[in-house]
C-alpha positions in Angstrom: 40.4 7.4 69.6 42.6 5.2 67.5 45.9 4.2 69.0 47.6 5.1 66.0 46.7 8.7 66.3 50.1 10.5 67.8 49.7 13.6 69.2 53.2 13.7 71.1 54.4 16.6 68.7 50.9 18.5 68.7 50.7 22.2 69.6 47.9 22.6 71.9 45.8 25.9 71.4 47.9 26.6 68.1 44.9 27.7 66.0 42.7 28.9 68.6 41.6 32.7 68.4 39.4 33.7 71.0 38.6 36.9 69.1 37.8 35.4 65.7 34.3 35.8 64.1 33.0 32.7 62.3 30.6 33.4 59.5 28.7 30.0 59.1 26.7 29.6 55.9 23.0 29.5 55.9 21.0 27.8 53.0 17.8 28.6 52.5 14.9 26.8 51.1 14.1 27.8 47.2 10.7 29.2 47.9 12.2 31.3 50.8 15.3 32.2 48.7 12.6 33.6 45.7 11.3 35.9 48.7 14.8 37.1 50.4 17.2 37.7 47.6 20.1 38.9 49.8 21.7 38.5 53.2 20.8 42.0 54.3 16.9 41.2 53.5 17.1 38.0 55.8 18.7 40.0 58.3 16.2 42.9 58.3 13.4 40.2 58.5 15.0 38.5 61.4 15.5 41.6 63.4 11.7 42.7 62.7 10.7 39.1 63.8 12.9 39.6 67.2 11.3 43.0 68.1 7.8 41.7 67.8 8.8 38.8 69.9 10.0 40.8 72.6 6.9 42.9 72.4 4.7 40.1 72.9 6.6 38.3 75.2 6.2 41.6 77.5 2.7 41.9 76.7 1.8 38.3 77.8 3.5 38.3 80.9 1.2 37.9 83.9 1.2 40.7 86.9 3.1 38.0 88.8 5.9 38.5 86.7 5.8 34.9 85.3 4.8 33.9 81.8 1.6 32.6 81.5 1.1 28.9 80.8 -0.4 27.7 77.6 -4.1 26.9 77.3 -5.3 23.3 76.8 
């Protein structure tokens, strides 16, 4: 940090809010944006993907409880 920065009158945690929700903008590639016209449509697709992923993960676990290793 540069020596000319003076934090002697700074107040620690002045803008910290532990319960604050941060909405970060996400930018879609043009070809994807043509299909998903709203944030609700993107959210619905991602939730579907999460459900499929969870189901697939459960089906691919071996009987020992460990996930199977990738095939070569």
